[in-house]
N, C-alpha and C positions, 0 to 999 in steps of 0.2 A: 672375915668376908661374908658376906650374905648369898650363901650358897642358893638360897631359895630365890631369890630375886634374880640371880643369874640365871640359874635352871628355867626359872617362868620365861625370862626375858629369850632364851636359845628356842624355847618350845614355840612361843609366840612370833619369831621372827622366821624359825623356819616354816611354818604354817603360812607364814606369810608368802614366803618365795617359794610357796606351794610344792615343799618338799617333806616326805615322808621320813620316818626316822631310818628307816634303810636308804633312801635316796640319799641323805644327808652324809650317812655312816659312809656309802660308797665313794662320794666325792673327796670324803677327808682320809681314807684309807682305815678305817676303823669299823669295829661292829655294831650294830644296832644298839645290842645291850648298852655299849659305851655311850651312845647319845640317850638312851632312856636313862642311863645313871647320870649324866650330867641333869637331864632336865628335870630329875627327882631328888636333886640335890643328895645323891649318895655319894658323889665325888665331882670335882672339877675336870677339864679337858687338862691335857698334859700341856704344858706352857709352850712346848714346839707346835702346839696345833692353832693356840690362839687366834694367828694372823691369818691362817687360812679356813679357819672358822669364820672370823667375822667376815672377811672375804664372802664366803657363801651367803652369810645373814645379812649381807649389807649394810654393816655396824663397824666401828673403827673398836679397835682394843679398850680405848677411853669408855666407849658406850656400854661393852661387856660388863664395864667393872663400876658403873657409874653410880652404883649405889643409891638408888632412887631419884636419881637428878631426871628432871624432865625435858619434856623438849623446848622449853622456852629456854633453859639453860644450853643444853646443846645449841642453839640458833646464838646465842650469846658468846659462848666460845667460837664458834667459827667465824663470827662477825669478831671476835677479839685478833684471832689469829690473822685474819685478813686486814685488819687495821696493823698487826705488828708486821707482817709481811710487807705492806705498803710503804711503812715508813723505815724497813731497816734493809728492804731491797735496794741494792747498790746500781745505778746506771750502768756500771762497766760490769754488770755480773755476768759471768760464762755459763750460767744454768738461767733455763726460761724463770719466770715467775710463778708460774704454777709448781716447778720442782722446788722454788724456794721456800712457797708458801706449803707444799707438801712436808717438807725437811722440818718446818716447825713445829706441825701438826704432830709428826712422829716424835719429835723431842716430847711434844705434850704427853702422848701416850705412852714413852717410856717412862715418863716420870710415874705415871697411875701405874705401870705394872711394876716398877720397884717398889714403890711404897707397900705393893702387895707382900710383900716378904716381912718376916719378922725382926730379920737382923740385917746388918752390913754382909755380913759373912754369908749369910743364906742369898742374897741376891746375887753376889759377887760369883759365888759356885754356881748358880744359874748360869749367869751371863758366860762365864769361863766354858762350861758344859756346852751351851747352846752354841757358841758363834767360834769354838776352837782357839781363841785369842786369849794371851797369858791372862794370870792371875791378877798380874801388877797392873795392866791396860785396863782390865774390865773394874777393878777397885779404883783407878782414878777415874772411869767413866762414872761410877757411882759416885764419887767424891764431888765430880763435877755438878751432878744433877743435884745434890745434897748440896752444895755449895750456892745454887741457883735459889735455894727455900724451897727445892720442890719436892723434898721427900720430908718425913717426919725424922725430927731428931734423935738419933739413937745414942742414949747416954752410957750404954754398954750393950758389949757383944752378947748375944743369946746363944 
C-alpha cells in the first residue's frame, strides 16, 4: 500500500473540509497525534475508522485506497456504477434505485478493501473481528468477491 499517497490524500481532504488535525481527531474519537501519523505515512488508520474517516473527508473507501487514480477514473467508475444499476435494477425491486446503486458502490469498495490484505486468512480474520459474523460466513463473503474476479488470486495462504 502506498501510505504516502493515502496520507497526502487525508491531509488534502482534511484541509479542504476546513478541519484541523485536532478537529478531525475529535470527530473520529482519536488523538491528533494519530491523525498526524496517518498524514505522515507512519501508519494507516485502524480499519474500523475507514468508513467514518471517509465520511468526514467526503470520499469513498475506494478513493482512499485509489493508488494514484485520478478524477477522470473516479467519474468513469461512477458512470459504470450508474449503468450497472440501471441495467440490473428490477422493476419490482423493494428498495429504491439509490439504495440499489449504493449497494453496488459498496460492493466495489469492499473489493478494494479486501484486496488490500496480503492473504485470504488475514482478510477473513479482519471481517470476522469487525462484523462479529462467523469465520465461515466471512470466508464465504471473501470467496464471493474472489469469484467475481474482484480480488487478486492467492495461490497460497500466508
